[in-house]
N, C-alpha and C positions, 0 to 999 in steps of 0.2 A: 663311213668303215667304224666308225665310232658306236659302241653301244649308245640306245637312247638317254637323253638326260634325264629322263622319269625314273629310270631306274633306280633301286632303293629305294624307293617309295613305298608306302605299306609295312602293312604287320608281318613280321618274317614267321611262316606258317611251320611249327616245330611237331617234327615227325611225319610232313609232310613233302618232303623232297622230290622235286621232279627227276632224282636219278643222280649219277655222278655228275660232278659241273653245273647241277642246276639247282639254283635256289626259287620259289616260291611263295610269294606275297600276297596277302589279301588287301584288298583295296578296299576301302569303306566310303562309303556317303558321310558327306560334310554334317555334323550335327546342327539342330537350330541355333543360331545366332555364334556357329562357332567362329572364329576369327582365322582360321588355319590358312596360312600361307598358299599363294595361288600354284604354287610346285608343289604340292601336297598331292597325296594320293589319294584325295576326294576329288579335285579336278580332273585327273585321270579316270575314275570312277564313273564320272558324270561322260566324259568323252566317250567314253566303250557305250553305255548306256543310248549317247546318240548316235553313233556307229549303228548299234542294233535297230534303232528306232529308223536311220535313214536306208537300213536293208532292206525295207517293207515288213519290219515286223511289228504286230501291233502290241506297244507294251503294254497294253490292259488286259490283255491275253496269258500274260505272263507273271509269275512274282518269282522276281532275279534274287537268288538263295546269296550268290556269292559271285565276286568276281577278281577271281586269282590274276597277278602279273607273274610270267614266269621267264627268270631270266638265266639264259647259258651262255656264255661268253665266248667257248669254244668252239659252239655252232653256230651262235651269231658271225662268229669271224668266219665259218666258212659258208656261211649264205652272203656274207659280203664282198666274199672270194669271188663266189658266182655271179655276183652282180656286176663286178669289176669287169668279168669276164664276157659276159654279157652286154654292155657298155662297150667294149674295144671291137666287140664284133660285131653289133647293129647301131652303136651309137644310143647317146643319152634315151634319145624318144623312142627307138625301139625296144627298151628295156619291158615296159608296157608291165610295169610295178604295181600292184594291189594290195588291198585288204579285203581277205577272202574268209567264208567261214566253212568250217568242217563240223561234221556231228559223229560222236563217237560214244561206245558207252563210257562209263566210270573208268572198267579195269584197265583199260586202252591207254585214256588218257595218258601216266606214268612214262609207259614205252615211248610215248610221241615226243613228249619233252623231252627224256633221254635221248635219244636215238634220232629224233627226226621221222619223217613218214619214210619208212621204208617198203621195198616191195613185197617186206611182207603182210601188208595193210593193202593192197591193191585189189581192188574188186571191178569184174566185167560188169557193166553197164550200157545204155544204149549209144554213148559218147568214147565208146572204148575203154580198156582195160588199165584200168590206174588209180590212184590218190584223187577224189573228186573233192572241189571246192563249188562254193555256190556265192555268187552276189548277194543273193536273197536270204538271210538268216531264214526264214522260214520252210525253205527248203532241205538246210540242213538239220533241221531241229525234226524233220521227219521222225517218227518212231524205228522208221524201217534203219536211222543211221545212228543218231540218238537214241539211244534202246533206252527206258527210262528204268529206274530203279526198282527193284520187288519195294513191295511197301511204303517208300515215299514218295515213290513218282518222278524224284529227279532225274533232270535229261543234263547231258552236257554237251556244249559246242567252243570252239575253238575260234579267236577271231586270228589270223595268222599272214602274215605279208608272205605273197606269194608272186616270182619271176614269171609271168608268161610269155614274154619274149613274143616271139613271130607265130603266131597258132594257126593249126588248119581245124578243119572241120570233121570232128570228130567221128566212127561209125561203130555199132556195136561189134562187127568183127575185129576191130583194131587192136594189136597190143603194142603200138606203137605209134607215134605223127608220122603222118605220111612224107616220103622224098619231095623235096623241092624240085619244081619242073627245070630242066637242062641242068641237075647239080646231084651230088653225093651227098649233100648235106638234108637232114632231116626238118622238118620242123620242130618248134620248143615244146609244144603242147596241144591238145585238143581240147576244142570248146564246142560248144552247143549251134553256135553260127559267129559269123566274121565280128560281124559290127555292134558293141556293145555284149559281149557274150556274157551268159549266167549263169554257165556252168564251164568249168575251167578243169581240165585232167591233166595230170603229170604222169609218166608211164616209168616202168621202172630205168634208175641208171639217173632219172631227177631230183634225188636222195635231199641234197642242198638248196634246192629252189625252191623250200618253201621254207618259212621260219614262225613254230607257234609261240604265239607272244601272247595271248590272254585264253585263261579257261574262265568260261560263266556256267555256272550251276544255276539251273531254272527248274520252275514248277511250272505245271499248266494250272489257270486261273480255274478252279471252280464255281 
């Protein structure tokens, strides 16, 4: 229920606010021979890189230009409240909280950090209409989603906490999750498959079930 202990590390980005109530910090790798303490932003930088690598992304094919830590206490409180509601309804094991990726264009990043994933960002795809998240960063870094910046070729991908809950398999025609058998309650999300889903879709009305925390700016290796 509390903001992560690593908040406050990194270099504050002047003029790069994520919106009202948001703080954006740039994380930096440790310098050679650095004696930076283990709780520094350099360690978080390396952990995010490790998460990127574990997600199936070949780091040799990318140049990671910057990693930013997005701190928005009010939106984190809303996410924590949604998580508590999941725990009460589904039990701790049913929350199904995951770190997932979301690719977008640079211009949309500030709106996401300030307002979350609003229904304005909803898209219709193979697994229903909603905001798409992926366990594989390669999917999110497709130029369809992480649109390269003209000139520089920079792409942006966000590492998010996501409450998947109890999912159903989505279909292109679906605007929201299916209704549970013999109940009026809907499933919590739509996925490509129930066992180890690679794609998670949150429909309209699920705005507080995802928290964008790390923003990565990358370039394709030439």
